[in-house]
C-alpha positions in Angstrom: 8.3 11.8 -42.9 9.4 11.7 -39.4 12.7 11.2 -38.4 14.1 7.8 -37.2 13.4 6.7 -33.5 16.4 5.2 -31.8 14.2 4.3 -28.4 10.8 5.3 -26.9 10.0 4.4 -23.6 7.7 5.9 -20.7 9.1 7.9 -17.8 6.9 7.9 -14.5 7.0 10.9 -12.5 7.1 9.8 -9.1 7.5 11.1 -5.3 9.5 8.0 -4.2 12.2 6.8 -7.2 13.3 4.1 -4.8 10.0 2.4 -3.9 8.9 2.8 -7.6 12.3 1.1 -8.6 11.7 -1.6 -6.2 8.1 -2.3 -7.5 9.2 -2.8 -11.0 12.3 -4.7 -10.3 10.9 -7.1 -7.8 7.2 -7.9 -9.8 8.4 -7.7 -13.4 11.9 -8.2 -13.7 13.2 -4.8 -14.6 16.9 -4.2 -13.9 18.4 -0.7 -13.8 20.8 0.6 -16.3 21.5 3.7 -14.8 20.8 4.8 -11.2 20.7 8.0 -9.5 18.7 9.3 -6.4 16.5 11.3 -8.5 16.4 9.2 -11.6 16.6 5.3 -12.7 16.5 3.7 -16.1 15.4 0.3 -16.2 15.3 -2.6 -19.0 14.2 -6.1 -18.9 17.5 -8.0 -19.4 15.8 -11.0 -21.3 14.3 -8.1 -23.9 16.4 -5.1 -23.5 14.3 -3.3 -26.0 11.3 -2.9 -23.1 12.7 0.2 -21.2 11.1 2.0 -18.5 12.3 5.1 -16.4 11.5 6.8 -13.2 12.2 10.4 -12.7 11.7 12.3 -9.2 8.9 14.5 -9.9 10.2 17.5 -7.9 13.6 17.3 -9.8 14.6 20.8 -11.6 14.8 19.0 -15.1 10.7 18.8 -14.9 9.7 22.0 -15.8 8.0 24.6 -13.3 4.4 24.0 -13.2 4.8 20.3 -13.9 6.5 19.2 -10.7 3.9 16.9 -9.3 4.0 13.3 -9.0 1.8 11.1 -11.1 -1.7 10.7 -9.6 -3.4 7.9 -11.8 -4.4 8.1 -15.5 -1.3 5.8 -16.7 -1.9 2.3 -17.5 1.0 0.1 -18.2 0.1 -3.0 -20.5 2.5 -6.1 -19.7 1.8 -9.0 -22.2 2.7 -12.2 -21.0 2.3 -15.8 -22.0 0.5 -17.2 -19.2 -1.9 -14.5 -17.4 -3.3 -16.8 -14.8 0.3 -18.1 -13.6 1.1 -14.1 -13.2 -2.2 -13.4 -11.3 -1.1 -16.2 -8.9 2.3 -14.8 -8.4 1.6 -11.2 -8.3 -1.9 -11.0 -6.4 -2.2 -14.4 -4.6 1.7 -14.7 -3.5 3.2 -11.2 -3.8 -0.2 -9.6 -2.2 -0.4 -6.6 -4.9 -3.5 -4.8 -4.6 -5.9 -5.8 -7.2 -8.0 -3.2 -9.0 -9.7 -5.4 -11.6 -10.1 -9.2 -10.9 -9.0 -11.6 -13.6 -11.2 -12.0 -16.5 -11.7 -12.8 -20.1 -12.8 -10.0 -22.6 -14.8 -10.6 -25.8 -12.4 -7.9 -27.5 -9.3 -10.4 -27.2 -7.8 -10.2 -23.6 -7.6 -12.5 -20.5 -6.1 -9.9 -18.2 -6.1 -8.2 -14.6 -5.1 -4.8 -13.2 -2.8 -4.1 -10.1 -2.1 -0.9 -8.2 1.7 0.3 -8.9 3.0 3.4 -7.0 1.9 6.7 -7.5 -1.6 5.7 -8.8 -0.2 4.0 -11.9 -2.3 1.1 -13.2 -0.4 -2.2 -14.2 -2.7 -4.2 -16.6 -1.2 -7.9 -17.1 -2.5 -9.3 -20.2 -2.6 -12.2 -22.5 -4.0 -12.2 -25.9 -7.1 -14.6 -26.6 -9.2 -15.0 -29.7 -11.8 -12.0 -30.0 -15.7 -13.1 -29.8 -18.5 -11.8 -32.1 -18.1 -8.4 -33.7 -14.9 -7.7 -31.9 -13.2 -10.5 -34.0 -14.0 -8.5 -37.5 -12.7 -4.9 -36.0 -8.7 -6.2 -36.2 -6.9 -5.6 -39.2 -6.0 -8.6 -41.1 -2.7 -10.1 -39.1 -3.3 -8.1 -36.0 -6.0 -10.7 -34.4 -5.4 -11.5 -30.9 -4.4 -15.1 -29.7 -4.0 -15.9 -33.4 
């Protein structure tokens, strides 16, 4: 059996720690628990179990050969109560660049995707009931929107 986990969170390698910090604090309510010019640890004050860290991609703690900023390929999911309201707030009011327009998927999501710094994609989601064959693919008790 694996050892007990005390925590688990993504660390995003970035070229601009300050810009990434501002993005996640301003648009997604994260607050810093540790701040250095090369690393910021964030959590949600209303839900401190949700953590995110930002690391200067050129910092010496990153192994040589891996000191490059993230350039796409990472998708962060933020599940929210009202995706339509978040779409109005983030795309309509804040003007974030929309990569995927707001839509409802048969597999059990209503969502949209916006661009974050360093090519990271942020998928904002509200679970809705799955349609058709997708409804049968969920394990009992794990159906979206139920």
